[in-house]
C-alpha positions in Angstrom: 0.0 0.0 0.0 1.3 3.5 -0.8 0.3 7.0 -0.5 0.6 10.0 -2.9 1.4 13.4 -1.6 2.4 16.7 -3.3 6.0 17.9 -3.3 4.9 21.0 -1.3 3.3 18.8 1.4 6.4 16.6 1.5 8.6 19.7 1.9 6.4 21.4 4.5 5.7 18.3 6.5 8.9 16.2 6.3 8.4 14.6 9.7 4.9 13.5 8.7 6.4 12.1 5.4 8.8 10.0 7.4 6.0 8.7 9.6 4.0 7.7 6.6 6.9 6.0 4.9 7.6 4.0 8.1 4.0 3.0 8.4 3.2 2.3 4.8 6.6 1.3 3.3 6.3 3.7 0.3 5.1 7.2 -0.4 4.9 8.7 -4.0 5.6 12.4 -4.3 3.9 14.2 -7.2 4.5 17.6 -8.6 2.0 19.2 -11.0 0.3 15.8 -11.3 3.5 13.9 -12.3 5.3 11.4 -10.2 8.7 12.9 -9.4 9.9 10.7 -6.5 9.3 7.6 -4.5 10.4 7.4 -0.9 10.8 3.8 0.5 11.2 2.7 4.0 14.5 0.9 4.8 12.5 -2.3 5.4 10.9 -2.1 1.9 14.2 -1.1 0.3 16.0 -4.0 1.9 13.3 -6.5 0.7 13.9 -5.6 -2.9 15.8 -8.2 -5.0 19.5 -7.2 -5.4 19.1 -7.3 -9.2 16.3 -4.7 -9.0 18.4 -2.3 -6.9 21.5 -2.8 -9.0 19.8 -2.5 -12.4 17.4 0.3 -11.5 19.6 2.9 -13.1 20.1 1.0 -16.3 16.6 -0.3 -16.9 14.3 2.5 -15.6 15.8 5.8 -14.7 17.9 6.6 -17.7 15.1 6.3 -20.3 12.9 9.2 -19.4 13.4 12.8 -18.3 11.6 14.0 -15.2 11.2 17.4 -16.9 10.8 18.2 -20.6 14.1 18.2 -22.4 13.8 21.9 -23.5 13.5 23.0 -19.9 16.4 20.8 -18.8 18.6 22.4 -21.5 17.5 25.9 -20.5 18.4 25.2 -16.9 22.0 24.2 -18.0 22.7 27.1 -20.3 24.7 29.9 -18.8 24.7 33.2 -20.7 28.1 34.9 -20.5 28.4 38.5 -21.5 29.8 39.1 -25.0 32.4 41.5 -23.7 33.4 42.9 -20.3 33.5 46.6 -19.7 37.0 47.8 -19.1 37.4 51.1 -17.6 
């Protein structure tokens, strides 16, 4: 059984988030209606098969962006001035 909460609620009530994770084993965090994070209890995490934990990066997380690619690119672009004023 899991619970879905907003990112704002997770931030503003972190202690409550930890209580829910401990009680339920998993809490899904959503932002603007999209799943952005999953918080697992230590008990749930340790019960996962080793192959699932080791292969999570290769099989699941590398295939999809959490935000649209055009926004990700915009966040990485630094605009340097064309010239510096020398006085």
